[in-house]
C-alpha positions in Angstrom: -76.6 67.8 11.7 -77.2 71.1 11.9 -75.4 74.6 10.5 -73.6 75.2 13.3 -71.8 71.8 13.4 -71.3 71.8 10.1 -69.8 75.0 11.2 -67.7 73.8 13.5 -66.4 71.3 11.3 -65.2 73.1 8.3 -63.3 75.3 10.9 -61.6 72.2 12.2 -60.8 71.0 8.4 -59.6 74.7 7.8 -57.6 74.4 11.0 -55.6 71.4 9.5 -55.3 72.4 5.8 -53.6 75.5 7.2 -51.7 73.9 9.5 -50.0 71.2 7.2 -50.2 74.2 4.6 -47.8 76.3 7.2 -45.1 73.1 7.6 -45.1 73.0 3.4 -44.2 76.8 3.6 -41.8 76.5 5.9 -40.2 72.9 3.4 -40.7 75.4 0.6 -38.6 78.1 2.7 -35.8 76.1 3.4 -35.0 74.2 0.5 -35.1 77.3 -1.2 -32.9 79.1 1.0 -30.3 75.8 0.8 -30.5 76.3 -3.6 -30.0 80.1 -3.5 -27.2 81.4 0.1 -26.0 78.0 0.8 -23.3 78.3 -2.8 -22.1 82.2 -1.4 -21.9 80.8 2.3 -19.9 77.9 1.3 -17.6 80.3 -1.4 -16.5 82.1 1.6 -15.9 79.5 4.5 -14.0 77.9 1.2 -11.6 81.8 1.3 -11.7 81.5 4.9 -10.3 78.0 5.0 -7.5 78.7 2.3 -7.2 82.0 4.8 -6.2 80.0 7.9 -4.3 77.7 6.0 -1.5 80.2 4.8 -1.8 82.1 7.8 -1.0 78.5 9.4 2.6 78.2 8.4 3.6 80.9 10.6 1.2 80.6 13.2 3.0 82.6 15.4 2.9 85.9 13.6 -1.0 85.8 12.7 -2.4 84.7 15.7 -4.5 87.9 15.5 -6.1 87.0 11.8 -6.8 83.6 12.8 -9.0 84.1 15.6 -10.6 86.6 13.1 -11.0 84.3 10.0 -12.5 81.6 13.4 -15.0 84.1 14.6 -16.3 85.0 10.8 -16.2 81.1 9.5 -18.0 80.4 13.0 -21.1 83.0 12.0 -21.3 81.7 8.5 -21.5 78.2 9.9 -23.9 80.0 12.6 -26.2 80.5 9.4 -25.9 77.5 7.9 -27.2 75.8 10.2 -30.7 76.7 10.0 -30.6 75.8 6.3 -28.8 72.4 6.1 -30.7 68.6 7.0 -30.2 66.7 10.0 -27.2 64.8 9.1 -25.3 67.7 7.8 -26.8 70.3 10.5 -24.5 67.7 13.2 -21.2 68.1 11.5 -22.1 71.9 11.0 -23.2 72.5 14.5 -20.0 70.2 16.2 -17.8 72.3 14.5 -19.1 76.3 15.2 -18.4 74.4 18.9 -14.9 73.5 18.1 -14.2 76.5 16.8 -15.7 77.9 19.7 -13.8 75.9 22.0 -10.7 76.3 20.0 -8.2 79.1 22.3 -6.0 80.4 19.3 -2.1 81.1 21.2 0.7 80.3 20.7 0.6 76.3 22.4 -2.7 75.2 20.8 -1.4 74.6 17.3 -3.0 71.9 17.0 -5.9 72.9 17.9 -6.1 75.3 15.4 -5.1 72.9 12.6 -7.2 70.3 14.0 -9.9 72.6 13.5 -9.0 73.6 9.9 -8.7 69.7 8.9 -13.0 69.6 10.5 -13.9 72.9 8.2 -12.4 71.4 4.9 -14.4 67.8 5.9 -18.0 69.8 6.3 -17.4 71.6 3.8 -16.9 68.4 1.5 -19.8 67.4 3.0 -21.7 70.4 2.8 -21.0 70.8 -1.1 -22.1 67.2 -1.5 -25.5 67.9 -0.1 -25.8 70.4 -2.0 -25.0 68.6 -5.2 -27.5 66.3 -4.3 -29.9 69.0 -4.1 -29.0 69.9 -7.2 -30.3 66.4 -8.9 
C-alpha cells in the first residue's frame, strides 16, 4: 500500500462524511424552521381562516376579499409545505391545490365553504404536528 492509496481512501472517506454531515444539517435546518417560523405561519393562516368565515356569511358582498384571503393562504401553505414531515406535507399540498382549483364566484359558495373546512382541518393537523415536535 502506497501513500497515494491511503490518500485516495481518505478522500473517499471524507466525501462520505461530508455527504452525511450535509444530510444532517438539512434535517436540523428543517427542524429549526419548523420550530421557529411555523407558529407564526399557523397564526396567520388562522387569521385568514377567521376572515373567510366572517365573509362567508355575506358571500356575495365579499367575493374579491375571499379570493384575496385564499390567495394569501395559498402562499403561506406553499411555504409551510417545505417545512413539514411527509404526511402533513401531503395534507397541506392537497389544501393548496384545492384553493388553486376553487373559483370564487357566486355559484361556488359550497366549494369555498369546503375549502374553508379543509383549511381548518389542515390547521389542526399542523398544530398537532407542532405540539409533537415540542415534546
